[in-house]
C-alpha positions as a printed NumPy array, in Angstrom:
array([[  0.117,   0.02 ,   0.017],
       [  1.255,   3.417,  -0.905],
       [ -0.932,   5.677,   1.654],
       [ -3.615,   5.067,   4.166],
       [ -6.457,   3.103,   3.32 ],
       [-10.011,   4.523,   4.329],
       [-13.357,   3.059,   3.673],
       [-16.702,   3.09 ,   5.349],
       [-18.732,  -0.033,   5.195],
       [-21.652,  -1.674,   6.598],
       [-20.458,  -5.069,   8.142],
       [-23.2  ,  -6.018,  10.627],
       [-27.061,  -5.743,  10.42 ],
       [-27.056,  -4.01 ,  13.902],
       [-27.764,  -0.471,  15.23 ],
       [-25.845,   2.258,  13.333],
       [-23.3  ,   2.874,  16.533],
       [-22.218,  -0.783,  16.268],
       [-21.758,  -0.51 ,  12.734],
       [-19.634,   2.776,  12.812],
       [-17.669,   1.071,  15.629],
       [-17.057,  -1.982,  13.617],
       [-16.194,  -0.243,  10.516],
       [-13.617,   1.862,  12.379],
       [-12.096,  -1.094,  14.324],
       [-11.895,  -3.056,  11.199],
       [ -9.97 ,  -0.13 ,   9.32 ],
       [ -7.754,   0.191,  12.23 ],
       [ -6.854,  -3.634,  12.434],
       [ -6.441,  -3.604,   8.48 ],
       [ -4.073,  -0.756,   8.712],
       [ -2.173,  -2.214,  11.633],
       [ -1.654,  -5.417,   9.823],
       [ -0.461,  -3.433,   6.596],
       [  1.955,  -1.398,   8.583],
       [  3.237,  -4.062,  10.826],
       [  4.001,  -6.301,   7.54 ],
       [  5.177,  -3.343,   5.47 ],
       [  8.638,  -4.753,   5.044],
       [  7.593,  -8.202,   4.371],
       [  5.087,  -6.885,   1.791],
       [  7.699,  -5.073,  -0.033],
       [  8.269,  -8.152,  -2.174],
       [  4.526,  -9.497,  -2.46 ],
       [  1.985,  -7.727,  -4.306],
       [ -0.931,  -8.339,  -1.804],
       [ -1.139,  -8.039,   1.831],
       [ -2.578, -11.167,   3.765],
       [ -5.38 , -11.014,   6.33 ],
       [ -4.689, -14.312,   7.766],
       [ -5.016, -12.961,  11.3  ],
       [ -8.512, -12.028,  10.658],
       [-11.163, -14.568,  11.612],
       [-14.904, -14.879,  10.566],
       [-16.447, -17.019,  13.268],
       [-19.893, -18.314,  12.419],
       [-22.298, -21.238,  12.793],
       [-24.044, -23.396,  10.07 ],
       [-27.522, -21.872,   9.361],
       [-26.828, -18.609,  11.055],
       [-29.357, -16.12 ,   9.246],
       [-26.911, -13.149,   9.29 ],
       [-23.818, -14.806,   8.249],
       [-24.159, -14.283,   4.356],
       [-25.031, -10.796,   4.818],
       [-22.2  , -10.039,   7.234],
       [-19.733, -11.836,   5.156],
       [-20.734, -10.033,   1.748],
       [-20.275,  -6.802,   3.746],
       [-16.924,  -7.636,   5.429],
       [-15.684,  -8.733,   1.721],
       [-17.003,  -5.493,   0.349],
       [-15.127,  -3.458,   2.989],
       [-11.962,  -5.287,   2.525],
       [-12.163,  -4.787,  -1.452],
       [-13.193,  -1.078,  -0.905],
       [ -9.727,  -0.861,   0.804],
       [ -8.024,  -2.752,  -1.934],
       [ -7.21 ,  -5.663,   0.564],
       [ -7.67 ,  -9.249,  -0.127],
       [-10.501, -11.464,   1.338],
       [ -8.387, -14.304,   2.246],
       [ -9.351, -13.978,   5.865],
       [ -9.965, -17.391,   7.807],
       [-13.643, -18.652,   7.694],
       [-14.38 , -20.904,  10.567],
       [-17.654, -22.708,  11.628],
       [-17.401, -22.641,  15.346],
       [-19.298, -26.023,  15.733],
       [-16.186, -27.524,  13.938],
       [-13.924, -26.339,  16.726],
       [-12.812, -28.546,  19.465],
       [-14.72 , -28.604,  23.033],
       [-11.468, -26.667,  24.624],
       [-11.449, -23.959,  21.997],
       [-12.581, -20.825,  23.67 ],
       [-13.803, -19.482,  20.324],
       [-16.907, -21.709,  20.656],
       [-18.175, -19.354,  23.215],
       [-18.616, -16.265,  21.006],
       [-21.765, -15.186,  19.653],
       [-22.05 , -15.554,  15.607],
       [-21.212, -14.15 ,  13.589],
       [-17.953, -12.776,  15.117],
       [-15.015, -11.145,  13.486],
       [-11.712, -11.546,  15.385],
       [ -8.135, -10.104,  14.791],
       [ -5.421, -11.549,  16.087],
       [ -7.535, -13.593,  18.564],
       [ -9.434, -10.691,  19.726],
       [-13.23 ,  -9.662,  19.129],
       [-13.326,  -6.336,  17.218],
       [-15.942,  -4.975,  19.927],
       [-13.473,  -5.942,  22.709],
       [-15.715,  -8.901,  24.126],
       [-13.312, -10.964,  26.395],
       [-12.409, -14.391,  25.423],
       [-14.985, -16.857,  26.565],
       [-14.255, -19.35 ,  29.46 ],
       [-13.771, -23.055,  28.723],
       [-15.781, -25.179,  28.882],
       [-18.555, -23.256,  27.352],
       [-21.869, -23.735,  28.603],
       [-24.195, -25.119,  26.161],
       [-26.525, -22.894,  24.261],
       [-29.979, -22.195,  25.718]])
C-alpha cells in the first residue's frame, strides 16, 4: 500500500453505533496489519489477512449478509479477502472461540468489539 486506506462499510446488520464502531475497528486492524507487515510486503503484491477470522455457525441467518459486507469493506480498501472462515461448531470443545456469539470477527484472536475471550468449557446454548 502506498498510503492509508480509508473506507466506510456496513459490516453488521445491527444498530448504527455498532456498525460505525465495527467499521472503525476493522479499518484500524487492517491498517495495523498493513503497517506491521510493510517490510515483508515490499516483495509481495498483496497483503494477507490471515489474522482476521470470520467465526460463525451453520445456518445462522445473518452470516451471508455480514460476510458479503466484510468482503465489500476489504475490497473497498483494496485488500484481499483471504481471512479465515471458521464454523464454530467444528472447533474442539476446549477451544474458547466456541463461546463467541455468531457471527463474530476476530483480529489476532481478539473480538473487534472488545468482548473478552469466553471461558472454557463453554456452557451449552439455551
